[in-house]
KOLMI-654195 format. One record per residue: residue in three letters; x negated, y, z negated of N, C-alpha, C, O in turn. Coordinates in steps of 0.1 Angstrom, whole numbers, padded with zeros to 4 digits, always signed. Layout:
N
AlaXYZXYZXYZXYZ
...
This chain:
102
Met-1005+2623-0447-1003+2608-0450-1000+2601-0436-0991+2606-0429
Ser-1007+2589-0431-0999+2586-0418-1004+2570-0420-1014+2566-0426
Phe-0996+2562-0414-0998+2548-0415-0995+2540-0402-0987+2544-0394
Thr-1002+2530-0400-1002+2520-0386-0995+2509-0390-0997+2501-0399
Leu-0984+2509-0381-0976+2494-0382-0988+2483-0377-0996+2484-0368
His-0988+2472-0385-0993+2461-0382-0984+2447-0382-0976+2446-0392
Ala-0984+2436-0373-0976+2425-0371-0984+2419-0380-0996+2420-0381
Lys-0974+2411-0390-0978+2402-0399-0970+2389-0400-0958+2392-0401
Lys-0971+2377-0401-0964+2365-0402-0954+2366-0412-0958+2368-0424
Gly-0939+2365-0408-0931+2363-0421-0928+2378-0424-0920+2379-0433
Leu-0929+2387-0420-0932+2402-0427-0923+2408-0414-0926+2407-0402
Ala-0910+2415-0420-0903+2424-0409-0914+2436-0405-0916+2441-0394
Arg-0921+2440-0416-0928+2455-0414-0940+2454-0426-0939+2451-0437
Cys-0952+2458-0419-0964+2463-0427-0968+2471-0424-0972+2472-0413
Ser-0969+2483-0431-0977+2498-0427-0988+2495-0434-0988+2488-0443
Ile-1000+2501-0430-1012+2501-0436-1014+2515-0435-1010+2521-0425
Asp-1021+2521-0446-1026+2536-0447-1040+2538-0438-1051+2533-0439
Asp-1035+2549-0429-1048+2551-0421-1060+2555-0427-1071+2552-0423
Ala-1059+2559-0437-1071+2564-0447-1077+2551-0452-1089+2552-0456
Leu-1071+2537-0452-1082+2527-0455-1093+2524-0445-1090+2527-0433
Arg-1104+2517-0447-1113+2511-0436-1105+2497-0434-1105+2489-0443
Gly-1101+2495-0423-1099+2481-0417-1086+2476-0424-1076+2484-0424
Glu-1086+2463-0431-1075+2457-0439-1081+2449-0449-1084+2437-0449
Pro-1083+2460-0461-1093+2452-0472-1082+2444-0478-1087+2434-0484
Leu-1068+2445-0479-1058+2433-0483-1051+2431-0475-1045+2440-0468
His-1048+2414-0472-1040+2408-0463-1033+2401-0466-1039+2392-0471
Phe-1022+2400-0465-1010+2389-0467-1001+2388-0456-1000+2396-0447
His-0992+2374-0458-0983+2370-0447-0976+2360-0454-0980+2356-0465
Ile-0965+2356-0448-0955+2345-0455-0956+2335-0446-0955+2338-0434
Ser-0957+2323-0450-0955+2310-0441-0946+2302-0445-0943+2302-0457
Ala-0939+2294-0435-0932+2287-0438-0934+2270-0430-0936+2269-0418
Val-0934+2260-0439-0943+2249-0432-0931+2234-0435-0927+2231-0446
Ala-0928+2229-0426-0922+2213-0428-0925+2207-0437-0937+2209-0440
Ala-0917+2198-0445-0922+2188-0450-0934+2177-0445-0933+2169-0435
Gly-0943+2178-0453-0953+2168-0448-0965+2174-0438-0974+2168-0433
His-0962+2188-0437-0974+2197-0429-0982+2204-0433-0979+2207-0444
Ala-0992+2209-0428-1001+2220-0431-0996+2232-0421-0991+2231-0409
Ser-0997+2244-0428-0997+2254-0415-1011+2258-0406-1011+2266-0396
His-1023+2249-0411-1034+2246-0401-1046+2237-0409-1043+2232-0420
Ala-1055+2235-0404-1067+2225-0404-1071+2231-0417-1071+2243-0420
Pro-1076+2219-0426-1090+2227-0434-1096+2238-0433-1097+2241-0421
His-1101+2247-0440-1108+2259-0437-1115+2267-0447-1113+2265-0459
Gln-1122+2277-0442-1129+2285-0455-1132+2299-0449-1132+2302-0437
His-1134+2308-0460-1135+2322-0453-1140+2332-0466-1138+2330-0478
Asp-1144+2341-0461-1148+2356-0475-1134+2358-0483-1124+2354-0479
Gly-1136+2365-0492-1129+2373-0500-1123+2364-0514-1130+2355-0519
Thr-1109+2367-0518-1105+2359-0528-1090+2359-0524-1082+2368-0520
Glu-1087+2343-0528-1073+2343-0520-1065+2340-0531-1069+2333-0541
Ala-1052+2345-0529-1040+2338-0537-1027+2332-0529-1024+2335-0518
Ile-1021+2323-0536-1010+2317-0528-0999+2317-0541-1002+2315-0553
Tyr-0986+2320-0534-0976+2323-0544-0966+2313-0532-0966+2315-0520
Leu-0959+2302-0540-0950+2294-0536-0936+2302-0538-0934+2306-0550
Leu-0927+2305-0529-0918+2312-0528-0904+2301-0529-0894+2303-0535
Ala-0908+2286-0521-0897+2278-0526-0905+2264-0521-0915+2266-0514
Gly-0901+2255-0524-0904+2241-0522-0915+2235-0533-0916+2236-0545
Glu-0925+2227-0523-0934+2223-0534-0946+2221-0520-0945+2218-0508
Ala-0960+2226-0530-0970+2222-0520-0981+2217-0526-0983+2221-0538
Thr-0991+2209-0522-1006+2206-0526-1013+2217-0521-1012+2222-0510
Leu-1021+2220-0531-1035+2230-0527-1046+2218-0527-1046+2210-0537
Thr-1056+2216-0516-1068+2207-0517-1077+2219-0518-1077+2228-0510
Leu-1086+2218-0529-1097+2227-0525-1113+2221-0531-1116+2219-0543
Gly-1121+2218-0520-1130+2209-0523-1126+2196-0523-1120+2190-0513
Asp-1130+2190-0533-1126+2174-0537-1115+2175-0548-1114+2165-0554
Glu-1107+2185-0550-1101+2188-0563-1085+2193-0554-1084+2199-0544
Thr-1077+2188-0561-1062+2189-0557-1055+2197-0568-1058+2196-0580
Leu-1043+2207-0564-1034+2210-0572-1019+2212-0568-1016+2219-0559
Arg-1011+2206-0573-0997+2208-0570-0987+2217-0576-0984+2215-0588
Leu-0981+2228-0568-0976+2238-0569-0960+2236-0566-0956+2228-0557
Gln-0952+2244-0575-0937+2242-0577-0934+2256-0571-0942+2265-0569
Ala-0918+2257-0567-0915+2275-0566-0919+2280-0575-0919+2273-0585
Gly-0924+2295-0576-0926+2303-0586-0938+2301-0591-0942+2311-0598
Glu-0947+2292-0590-0962+2291-0592-0972+2297-0582-0969+2298-0570
Ser-0986+2301-0588-0994+2306-0581-1008+2304-0582-1012+2302-0594
Val-1016+2303-0575-1031+2302-0577-1040+2308-0569-1038+2308-0557
Ile-1051+2315-0574-1060+2323-0573-1076+2315-0568-1080+2307-0576
Phe-1079+2317-0561-1090+2307-0558-1101+2314-0548-1098+2323-0540
Asp-1114+2311-0549-1124+2312-0540-1127+2306-0528-1135+2297-0527
Pro-1119+2312-0515-1118+2304-0503-1129+2304-0496-1127+2304-0483
Arg-1143+2303-0501-1151+2299-0495-1155+2287-0495-1164+2282-0489
Arg-1144+2280-0507-1146+2264-0507-1136+2263-0495-1128+2272-0491
Leu-1139+2247-0491-1130+2243-0482-1118+2238-0486-1116+2230-0495
His-1108+2246-0478-1095+2244-0487-1081+2242-0477-1081+2246-0465
Asp-1073+2239-0481-1059+2238-0473-1046+2235-0483-1047+2232-0495
Leu-1034+2237-0475-1018+2238-0486-1012+2228-0476-1013+2230-0463
Val-1008+2218-0479-0997+2208-0474-0984+2208-0481-0983+2210-0493
Asn-0973+2207-0474-0963+2208-0480-0958+2194-0484-0955+2184-0476
Ser-0958+2195-0496-0958+2179-0503-0943+2174-0508-0941+2163-0513
Gly-0933+2187-0505-0921+2183-0509-0909+2176-0497-0912+2175-0485
Pro-0898+2172-0501-0887+2170-0491-0884+2178-0482-0878+2174-0472
Thr-0887+2193-0484-0878+2206-0476-0891+2214-0473-0903+2213-0475
Ile-0883+2224-0465-0891+2235-0460-0898+2242-0469-0891+2245-0479
Asn-0911+2246-0470-0914+2252-0481-0920+2269-0474-0926+2271-0463
Arg-0916+2277-0483-0922+2291-0480-0934+2295-0489-0935+2291-0501
Tyr-0943+2301-0483-0955+2309-0493-0961+2322-0488-0962+2324-0476
Met-0965+2329-0497-0972+2343-0494-0988+2339-0496-0991+2334-0507
Val-0995+2341-0489-1007+2343-0489-1014+2360-0491-1010+2370-0486
Ile-1021+2359-0497-1028+2374-0503-1043+2369-0501-1047+2360-0508
Ile-1051+2376-0492-1062+2377-0497-1071+2392-0496-1070+2401-0488
Gly-1079+2393-0507-1088+2406-0511-1098+2402-0503-1103+2390-0504
Arg-1102+2413-0492-1115+2412-0483-1126+2416-0491-1125+2425-0500
Asp-1139+2410-0489-1147+2413-0496-1154+2430-0491-1152+2434-0480
Ser-1159+2435-0497-1161+2451-0491-1175+2451-0485-1179+2462-0480
């Protein structure tokens, strides 16, 4: 069994089994200042999950919004235009997990 190390935002180490084709499951951890988003609204393939580790955030998905508190998660279709904004008074931290379509 062999693994390749991949650099992932917010992770000290990420090893991916060389027997897998590409990266079928992607994840990283982001930290965002109050009132900011880590990137502009976007869309992509796969299935996405966000788990809020600390702070507060508001997910906009199309024309819907959902507020998240630390310890909460959401799973959604990222083909819809989406973004996540820190809607709290302190830095938030969240994990993004994306299952790639085969």
